C-alpha positions in Angstrom: -45.6 -6.4 86.2 -47.4 -9.3 84.8 -50.9 -7.5 86.0 -49.9 -4.0 83.8 -49.1 -6.0 80.5 -52.1 -7.6 80.8 -54.1 -4.6 81.8 -52.1 -3.4 78.6 -53.0 -6.2 76.6 -56.5 -5.9 77.0 -56.7 -2.4 76.1 -54.9 -2.7 72.8 -56.9 -5.9 71.9 -60.4 -3.8 72.9 -59.3 -0.9 70.6 -58.4 -3.4 67.6 -61.6 -4.9 68.2 -63.6 -2.2 68.5 -62.0 -0.4 65.6 -60.4 -3.8 63.0 -63.5 -4.6 61.1 -64.3 -1.0 60.1 -60.7 -0.6 59.1 -60.5 -3.6 57.2 -64.0 -3.1 55.6 -63.0 0.9 54.9 -59.7 -0.1 53.6 -60.7 -3.5 50.9 -63.3 -0.6 49.8 -60.9 1.6 49.0 -58.7 -0.5 47.4 -61.4 -2.3 45.5 -62.3 1.2 44.0 -58.9 2.5 43.5 -57.7 -0.4 41.1 -61.1 -0.7 39.6 -60.9 2.7 38.4 -57.3 2.1 37.0 -58.4 -0.4 35.3 -61.4 1.8 33.8 -58.7 4.4 32.7 -56.6 2.1 30.9 -53.7 1.2 33.0 -52.3 -2.1 33.1 -52.7 -4.7 35.5 -52.9 -8.6 35.5 -56.6 -8.2 35.0 -55.8 -8.8 31.2 -55.1 -12.2 32.1 -58.5 -13.0 33.5 -59.9 -10.9 30.1 -58.5 -13.6 27.9 -59.2 -16.5 29.9 -63.1 -15.3 30.9 -64.6 -14.5 26.9 -66.9 -11.7 27.6 -65.7 -10.3 23.7 -62.7 -7.4 23.3 -60.1 -8.0 26.3 -59.7 -4.5 26.3 -62.9 -3.9 26.9 -63.2 -6.5 29.3 -60.7 -5.3 31.5 -62.6 -1.7 32.1 -65.9 -4.1 32.9 -64.2 -5.9 35.7 -62.2 -2.3 36.7 -66.1 -1.5 36.7 -67.1 -4.5 38.7 -64.4 -4.1 41.2 -65.1 -0.2 41.8 -68.9 -1.3 42.5 -67.0 -3.9 44.9 -65.3 -1.2 46.5 -68.1 0.8 46.9 -70.7 -1.6 48.2 -67.9 -2.3 51.2 -67.7 1.4 51.9 -71.6 1.8 52.5 -72.4 -0.8 54.9 -76.1 -1.7 54.2 -74.3 -2.9 51.1 -72.1 -5.4 51.9 -73.9 -8.3 51.3 -73.7 -6.6 47.9 -70.1 -6.2 47.6 -69.7 -10.1 48.9 -72.5 -11.5 46.2 -70.1 -9.2 43.4 -66.8 -10.8 44.8 -68.4 -14.3 44.7 -69.3 -13.8 41.4 -65.9 -12.6 40.6 -63.8 -15.5 42.2 -64.6 -18.1 39.8 -62.8 -16.3 37.2 -59.9 -15.3 39.1 -59.5 -19.4 40.4 -60.2 -20.6 36.5 -57.3 -18.0 35.2 -55.0 -19.9 37.7 -55.4 -23.2 36.0 -56.1 -22.4 32.3 -53.3 -20.1 32.1 -50.8 -21.9 34.3 -48.2 -21.3 32.1 -48.6 -17.5 32.4 -49.4 -17.8 36.2 -46.9 -20.1 37.3 -42.7 -20.3 36.8 -43.5 -23.8 38.9 -46.4 -25.3 39.4 -47.7 -24.9 42.5 -45.2 -23.4 44.5 -43.6 -20.5 42.5 -46.3 -18.1 40.6 -45.5 -15.4 38.0 -46.6 -12.0 39.1 -49.3 -12.4 36.8 -50.1 -15.5 39.8 -48.8 -13.7 42.3 -51.8 -11.2 41.7 -54.4 -13.7 41.4 -53.4 -15.0 44.2 -53.7 -12.1 46.2 -57.2 -11.6 44.5 -58.3 -14.9 46.1 -56.9 -13.6 49.8 -58.7 -10.7 48.9 -62.0 -12.7 49.0 -60.8 -14.4 52.4 -60.6 -11.5 54.2 -64.1 -10.1 52.8 -65.7 -13.3 54.4 -64.6 -11.9 57.5 -66.8 -8.8 56.4 -69.1 -10.8 55.6 -69.0 -12.8 59.2 -70.3 -9.2 60.8 -73.3 -7.9 58.1 -75.7 -9.6 60.9 -76.1 -7.2 64.1 -75.5 -10.1 66.2 -71.9 -10.7 64.1 -72.5 -14.0 63.7 -73.3 -15.4 67.5 -75.9 -17.5 66.6 -74.2 -19.1 63.8 -71.9 -20.4 66.4 -74.0 -21.3 68.5 
């Protein structure tokens, strides 16, 4: 019985190993394109908080710029040779997200630091998406980071 369970466990883990990174990259890519396009089309999101935190001119226009930036991140994730570009675009955007959590604490937190508001939750989600993208970054080399672990 234990041997069968071990065999099944190995098969499932192998399948996840083979397909998980691609599914992860495509999922993040589609998500970024989707949310970015919605912002470009004028749908409201917590990105307006970023637009008011990082001054790039008119906040309504800044949301469109940030949406286009997110869509570019997503497209770069979907086209594997551009994954490094996606990571760079994410790395440039990350400080604005973290900055908003600090500079707009009255909007981002119900009780600092344990109870984020819906806007704060959105920004924390962005930080988590960046850490998820780091997993993709660990696979951009053909050796999948094996040299870095040695």
